[in-house]
Structure formats: C-alpha cells, structure tokens
N, C-alpha and C positions, 0 to 999 in steps of 0.2 A: 558269071559264066566262065569256064576255063577256056583259055586260048587253045584252039585246035592245032596250032602250029607251035609246039613247044621247041625251045632252043636250049642247047647246052653251051654255056658261055663262061668266060672268066675275064676279069678286068685286065686291061693292057698293063697296068702298073705291076701286076704280078709277073706277066710275061717278060716285061722289060727287066725286072729284077733278076729273073732266071737267066735271060740271055746276056745282059750286060753286067750283072752283079756276080752271078755264079759261073758265067762263061759256059753255059750249057745250052743244049737244044731244047726248046720248050714245046711240049706236046700237051694238048688238052684231052683228057680222058672223060668221056661222057658219064653222067650219073645214071647208069642203067641197072644198078643192082646186080642180081645174079645172072643177068642175061649175057654178061661177059665174065669169064672165069678169072678168079684171082691169080691162078698160076699163069695164065696167058698174059695178064697185065704185068705181073712182076718179071716175066721173061722179056718184056719189051722195054723196060725202063731201068735207069741206073739210080734214080732218086725220085722221091715223091714230095711235092709241095702241096699241102692242104691249106686252101685259101680261106680268107674271111668271107662273110656272106651276110645279107640282110635277114636271112632266115635263122631260126634257132633250132638246136637239136630237140626233137620231140621228147617231152619229159618222161614218157613211159620208158624211154631207153635207160634212165637212171633212177627210176622209182620216184620221180617228182610228182608234185600236184599238177592237175590240169593247167594249161597255160591260160593267161588272160585272153578274153575275146579279142580277135584281131591280130594276134601274134602270128607272124609268118613262120611256116614250117616247110620243110622239103624232105618228105619221107624217102624219096628216091635217092637223094644225096646221103641220108643216114644209112640207107641200105647198101650204099656203095662204099662210103668212106670208113664206116666203123669196122667192118670185117677186113677191109683192105689195109687199113693202118696197122692193125695188130699183125696180120700176116707179113706185111712188109718189114716191120721191126724185127719179128722173129726170124725172117729170112736174111737179115743183115742189109736191107735196102735203106739207104739214108732217108730220113724223114725230117722235114721242117714244117711245123704246123703254126699257122697264124690266126689269131682271133678266134673265129668259129672253129678253125682247125685245132687250136689249143684246147678249146672246150671239148671237142671230139676226142682228143687224146685222153683227157681226164675221164671221160665216160668210158672209153675203151678199157681203161684200167680200173674200172669199178668206182670211180669217183662220182660226186654229185655236183650240181650247179645251183647257184643263186639265179633265179630267173630275172629278178630285178634287183640288182645290187643296191641301187639308190633307195630302195624301200626297206633295206635291212639295216637295223640300228648299228651304228658304229662305223659304217662305210660311207664314203663320199659318193657323189654322183659322177660316174665315169663316162657318161654319155657326152657326145659332142653337141654343140648348138648348130642345128641344121640350117639356120639362117645365116651363119657366118660363111665367109668365103672358104673355099676348100683349103687354101694354104693355112688358114686359121684353124679350121677343124682338125687338120692333120699336123698342126704345129705342136711343139713340146707342151705338154699339159701338166706333168708332174714328174718328180724324180722317182727312180726305183733304186733300192739297195740290193746289190747282187750278192749271192752266196760266196763265201770264201772258198777258194780252190775249185770253183765250178767252171763250167764252159764259158759263161758270160764274163767272169773275171779274167779268164785267159784272153778272150777276145778284146777286152778293155785294157789289155797290157797291165793288169794288176790293179786297176782302179776298182772301187767298190760301189760306185754310184754312176748312174746315167739318167738323162732326161728322155722321156718317151711321150708319144702322143697317147690319146685315150678316146676311143670311139666305140664303146661297148656297153650294152645294158646288162647282159648276163656276165657271170664271173664264177670263179672256182669257189665251191663251198668246201666239201671234203675232198682232199687230194687223193687220187687213186693209188691203190697199192702198187708199189714198184716205181712210182714217180718220186723224184726228188726236187723240191722247190729250188729254183735258181734266182728268183727275184721277187721283191715285195714292194707294193706301193706304200706311201706313208700311213695309210689307214690299215695296213696289214693284209690287204688282199694279195693273193699269190698272182704274180704277173708273168711268171715263166717257170718251166719245169723241164727236166730231162728224164729219160727212161733209164733207170739204174741198171747197169750191166748190159746195156744194148750192144749188139755186135757192131753197130755203125752209128753215125751221127743220128741222134733222135731227140729233138728239142722242140718245145712249143713255147710261143710267146703270145701274150695277150694284146700287145700293141701292134702297130702296122709298120714294120721296117721297110716294106716294099715301096712306101710312098717316098719319092725323091731319094731313093736309097743312096745315090751317089753324093748326097750332100750331108751325110751323117756317118761318122766314123764307125759307130757300132753296127749300123745297118750294112755298111760295106764289108766289115769284118765277118758279119753273120752270113751273108750270102757267099762270100769268098770261102768260108769254112764249109758251107753246104756244098758248093761246087767242087771243092777238093775231095770231099767224101764221095760225091757222085763219080768223080774220075777214078778214085781208088776202087770203087765197086765195078766200074766199067773194065778196068785193067784186070781185075780178078776174074771177071765173067768172060771177057773177050780179050785174051792176051794180044797186045799189039794194037788194040783198037784205038781210034783217034777221035771218036765222037761220043759225047755223053748226052743221053736223052733223059730229060727230067720232066716229070708230070706236074702240070698245074691243074689241080682238081677243079672240075666244073661244077658250079651251082646250076640249078635248073630254073630258067626264067620263062 
C-alpha cells in the first residue's frame, strides 16, 4: 500500500557538502515533474546537484529490459530530473551529478545502463555490504584512473589515480553521445564523465564524494570547483549578487 503522506527529501550529507564544501545555499527542489516549470526552476538557482538514491532510473527511459522484481523506481524523480538536467546544462547552469545522478546524466545523453553490474561478465561487484558500519560502506573501495587533461586530473593537481568508495548496483553501459569519460575503475567500468563543450561545470561521478567530503582531498576539490562555478553563474545572472543558491535534488520517499 502506498503511503498517503509522501515526502520529498534528500540526505543531510548532500546538504552539508553543498553548504560547507561548495559554500552555497542549499535548496531542495521537489520531484513534481511538469507541475513546476523548468524555466522557473532554472531562474531560481545557480547550480544543480543531482543526488544518489536507492531507486533506479526506469529502464524504459533508455530502452532497457524490464527490471528485476522488487527493484525500486521513482517515476516522479525521472520526470523531474531528466528534462531538468538537459535544460540546465544547455542554459549554462552548473551541474554536479552523483551516483544515480550520474546514471541520469548518461540516460539524458542517450546512453544505456547495466542494471546489475555484478551480473555482467568481466565486471566486479560494486555494491556495498549493507551489514558493514557506514564508515566501512563509504570507505575507499577501489582506485580509479582519471583521464589525462580532464577535470578530475586538474582537481587532483595532475595525479592520474584516486581511491573512491563504491555503493552502486547499476552502472554505465554505453556512454551517452556528447559525454567524455573522466575516470574508470580497474575492471573498465566508467566511473565519471563530463559533458563535452558544456557552457559551465557539468560533471557526473559514480562514487559518493559527499560522504565526509572534508576528509578527502578530491571530494573537497570537487565541491569547491562546483561552488566556484555556481558563484560565477550567480555573478553573471545577478551582477553584484552575494548569495549562491544550489539545488539538492529530492528523491521521493
């Protein structure tokens, strides 16, 4: 039975990373699909953070096979984030996409997803052990190799490798047109990508940099760069403005 009192929520870890890591004002935009116009949303924010979620993008959005029974979906989030992300990037609004958000980015640009990476030959199991303490679940799980001369290499001060956490069942299959891979796990799975030629910061990562972001150099650099892009957008939109509003996308629970 569906709960009659639906909520639009996001985790505090994302809000903390926006406020303390990006130095921005965090606002939660509800997943109401077309009931709020994209133009109005984009006029109200200087950046968009698309968060992770326990739900998966519905496979009909990318031509995938039906999901396994029991798979969590959130069609209202899909109806909100997919058109909003494309419009934001085209309008020059900075975008940082995390985990499900990264998968949404791939779908927006015509890519496809592995619904169960661990069931695909040649790939490792990228899921966390839910019986472990949270610090273990979100702890470094494997290295990623980052692309030469990409955004992540610049954030790593020239380094080509970093260690990241891993808490996902889905993953990138075919990379969307217009996306450029930024990082790969040891098994070859794409772990990050940027939008080629985007007018502003537009990056997606498969891991969770928001978790204890202030204890990881790459995470701090990532949110700092996102915040700087948001402030540049604010200054262009509102000359002399002093506050940057950033959107933490709501999943629906």
